[in-house]
N, C-alpha and C positions, 0 to 999 in steps of 0.2 A: 835339198830343201826346195820348196816351191816359192813362187814370186811373192805370194802374200806374206810369207815369213820375212823375206828380205825387205819388202816395203814397210813392214811394221818396225824394222830396226833401222830405217833410214835416218830418223831423227837422232837416234843415239849415235849413228855414224857421223852425221854432220856436226854434232856436238862434241865429238871425240871421246865418247863414253864406251866404245866397244873394245873388247880385248883384241890382241894381235891376231889370233886365229879367226875370230868372227869378222874382223875388219878385212883380212885377206880374202875370206870366202865371199864377202859382200863385194869387194872390189873386182874379184874375178867374175862374179855374176853380172855386175854392172857393165863389164866390158863386152859381155855376150848378149845381154838382154836389153833391147831397145825400150820397151815399155817401162822397165824399172829405172833406166837411165833418164827417161823423160820425167818420171816421178821425182827423181833426185833433183833434176834441173828446176822443176816447179817448186820444190821445197827450198832450194837455194834462192830462187827469185823471191819467195815469200820472206825469207830471212832478210834479204836486201831491202825490201819495202819496209819492213818493221824497223830496220836500222835507220832509215831516212826520217822516221817520225821524230818530232821534237817532243820533249816532255812538257807537261803543263805545270807551270809554276804558280802557286797560290800562296798568299800570305796566311798567317794563322787566324786572322780576323774573318777571312772568308769561310774557312772551315768551321769556325764557331757559329757563324750566321747560318750556314747550311745545316749544321747539326740541330740548332734550335728550331729551324723551320720544319725539319723532319719530325722532331719529337713533339711538336705542338700542332700536329695535324688534327683537324676537327674529327670528332667521332661521329659515325653514322647513326642516324636515329634507329631505334630498335625495330626490327622487322616483325611481321605478323607471326613468323615462326618462333621468334624469341618470346613474344607475348603469349603464344599458345603453350610454349614449353614452360614458362613460369606459372601459367594457370594450371596445367595438368601435371606438370612434373615430367621429366624426361623419360621415365619408364613407361608411361601410358601411351606415348606417341606411337611406338611400334605396334602395340596392341590395337590401337585405333586404326592405324593404316592397314593392318592385317585383317581386321574385321570388315572394313570398307572394301578391301580387295576380294574377300571371300563372298561378300554380298553381291558385288558386281559380277563375279564369275558365276554365282548360282543363278542370277537373273539370266545370264547368257545361256547357260546350259539347261535351265528348266523351261524355257519358253518352247512353244510348239514349233516344229520345223515347218518351213513354208512348203507350199504345194510343189514348187519347182524342185526343191531338194528331194521330196518324196518321189517325184517322177524320175529324176535322175537316178536315184537309188534303185527304183524299179527297173529301169533300163539296164543298170549294172547287174542286178540279180539275174535278169533274163539272159544277158550275154554270158554270165558266169555259168548258168545252167547249161547253155548250149555248148560252151567250151568244155566243161568238166564231164557232163553226162552224155554229150553227143546228141542231144535232142534238137529237134528243129524248133525255132522260136515260135512261141504261141502268139496268136493275134493280140495286139494291144487291147487292154481292157480300159473301159472308160472309168471304172471305179478303181481306186488304188487298193490293192489287196494288202493284207497284213504281211508284215515282213517276217517270213519264215522260210526256211530251206529244208529240203529233205536229203541233203547231202550226207553221205556216211561220215561218221566221226572217226578219223584215223587214230585217235588216241584211246579208243575203247579197247578193253582186253577181251580177247575171245577165250572163252572158258573151255572150249572143246579139247585143246591141247595144253591146258594149263598145268597138268601134272607132269608133263614130259620135260626133261632137262635138255635145254637147247645146246648145252655145252658138253654133253656126254658123247664120247666117241661112238660111232656107229659100227 
């Protein structure tokens, strides 16, 4: 067994809850493993500290007073969410939140891209053309061109060999 298994059973060992075979295996391991022995010493020290604590004695009147103070806590005033929920009903809140979220996203995606983004995209396209097609970069243009590429589509089907079975033995 590994140290983690022994460490997890240390509490049961100290409490005397292990069977004879498990206890002997743990004692044998503790005699050889210093980190597990230190963990056992730390656990025994914790037990000693807890034993030194004195218990708090309270009379029945104190418990009654504490209970009454807990049960008579003032309630918080209703929040704006509670007012909104009572006005619309709880089923309309997710619909309203979803509609507001969709509206804010549509405003973000439907606005025109800025000139900087268009220029950055233009540079990206030129670098991509140079890398993929091996062309030299074209001189930068003052006017932003339309975003189109003439790269071949790798997913198109060529129909010249479409009737040939690629799995047929040759």
